N, C-alpha and C positions, 0 to 999 in steps of 0.2 A: 373566537376569532383566532387566537394564538394556536389553539388545538388544530384548527383547519390548516393554518400555515405549516405547522409541524407535519401534518399528514401529507400535504402536497409535496413538501421537501423530501420526506421519506419515500413517497411514491415515485418521484422523479428519479431518485437514486436506485430504487429497485428496478425501474425500467431500464436504467443505464446498465446495471449489472446483468439483467436479462438479455439485453442486446449484446453485451460483451460475451456472454456465454452462448450466444447464437440461438436464443429462444425467442427472438422477436416475432416469430410466427405465431406465438400464443395470442389468441384473440384479445384485442384491447391493449396489449402492451405497446406495440409499435405505433398504433394510431393515437394513443392517449398523449404521448409526449413528442412524437416525431422521432427521427433518428438521432441518437446521442452522438456527440463528437468522440473521437478517439480518446481525448484527455478527460472528458466527462466520465467515460467508462473506466478509465484508469484511476480517476479520483474515487469512484465508487468502490473499485477493488481495494485501493489503499485503505479506505475507511473500513471495509469488511475484513481485510487482513487483520486489523487490530482485534477483531472478535475471535479469531482463530489462532492467535499466537499467545503463548504464556511467557511472560517475562519473570526472571527471578526476583524475589522480594527486594534484593539489594539495588535493583534498577530504579527504584523509587525512593525518595526521601522519607515518605510516610504514606499513610492510607489516603491522604488528601492530595497527593502530588498529581500534577497534570500528566496526561499522556501526550507527549510532544511528537508531532509529525513535522519533520523538517524537509525543506527542499533546498538542495545545494545546487547552485548554478542558476541558469535561466528558469523561470517559473512557467512551464508550459500549460499549467492548469488554469491560469487566469483567476477568476473569482470563484471557481467551482469548489476548490478545497476550503477556501475561507468560509463558504456557506455552511460547512459541516462543523465548524468550530463552535464550541459550547455544548455540543452533544456529548453524551456520556457513553463510555464503553467500559464495562466491568466496574462501574462505580467511579470511574475517573473521567473528568472533563477533558475533551480534546483541545489541544492548543497547536496553532500553526506557527512555525518559525521559518522565515525565509532567510537564507544566507546565514546559517548558524555559525557562531564564533567557535564553539566547542562541540564537535560532532558527537562526543561521548555522552552529552546530555540529551541527545535525541533518543526516542524509542523507535521511531520509524524514520529512516533517512532515505529520501528519494534523491538519487544522484542523476541530475539532468544530463542529457546528451552533450550539452555544452562543456561538460567536464571530462569528456572521453580521453583527452590527452593526459589528465591527472588521475585517471581512474585507479590505477595500481596503487599509488601512494595514499589516495583517499581510503580505499578499502583496507589497506594495510593498517591505517591509523585506528580503525575500529574493529580490527580482526577478532579480538578477544573480548570486546565490549558487548553488553547486551543491547545491541542496536540492530533492528531488522533493516537490512540494506536492500533497497529496491531500485531497479533501473530499467531502462529500455534500450540499452546499447548492446550491440552484438558482442559476445564474449564476456558479458557482465558476470555470469556465475562461474565461468572458468577462471576469472581473476579473483574470486572469493566473495562475490556478491551473493545474496541469499535468494532473491526473487527477481526474475527478469521477464518483463512483458515482451511478448512477440505478437506480431500481426499475422493472421492467416486469412488472406483476403480482407474482408472488412471486420473480422472477428478478432477481439483481443483475447489472447491466451497468455499463459505464463509458465515458466519453468522454475523449479525450486532446487536450491543447493542445500539439502538437508544437513550435510556434513558441516557446512559453514554455520548454519543456525545452531546446531548442537554444540559446536566449539565455543560459541558465544553464550551458551547457557539458555537459549531460547527453545521452546517446545512448540512445534507447529502441529496443529490438530490433523489427525488422519483425514478428517472431512475436507480440509483445505488441500492436503496432499493428493487426495483422490481427484480433485479438479485440475491439477497441474498436468500439462502436456508431458513433461519429463521431470523426474525427480533424481537428482544426482546424489548418490550416497544411500539410496534405498536398499535395504538388505535383501 
C-alpha cells in the first residue's frame, strides 16, 4: 500500500512537470490528473531543481544533513511542497522550512512575491552563500536571484542567472540549463 501511495505521489508530480513544460498533450498525462495549478507545477520544478544542482560539500554539516527547501514570505504552495518532504534527493532527505530565521541555512530559498519590496536586501544577504535562490517576481535574476519562474500563457517556464549560481559555488546541470528560456551569464 505504501508503495502504491509513493507511486501516485510521484506520478502526480511528473504530470505537473509535464504540464509545466507544455507537454500535456501527451496521451494520458492531462487526463490522468487534470490540469495542475501554477504553484503545483512550480513545486514540482523546485523539487526537480534539487536533482540538477550540485552544492559544495561545505553546504552540509555531514553526509546525513537534510536538504532544506525554504519559503520566505507568504507560502503560495499550500500543502503541495509539504507532500514532498521526507523524499530523498542525492541521498539527502528533503525538509521544508517556512519563514526561515537564517537564510544561509537553506539550500533552496523560494522568495515569495510578498517579499518584493525587500528583494534586494534578501538576495544580497545570501549573495555568496551556497543557497539556490528561486522566485517568480519580475526582475528577480537582475537583482541577483538564480532562477525565476515566468508564465507564458498557461505554461510555467524559468530563466537562470548562471553567474549568480557560480558566484555562490553552485553547479547547475547543463540538462537544467537546456530547459531554461534564458540563461544569464552563458558563455
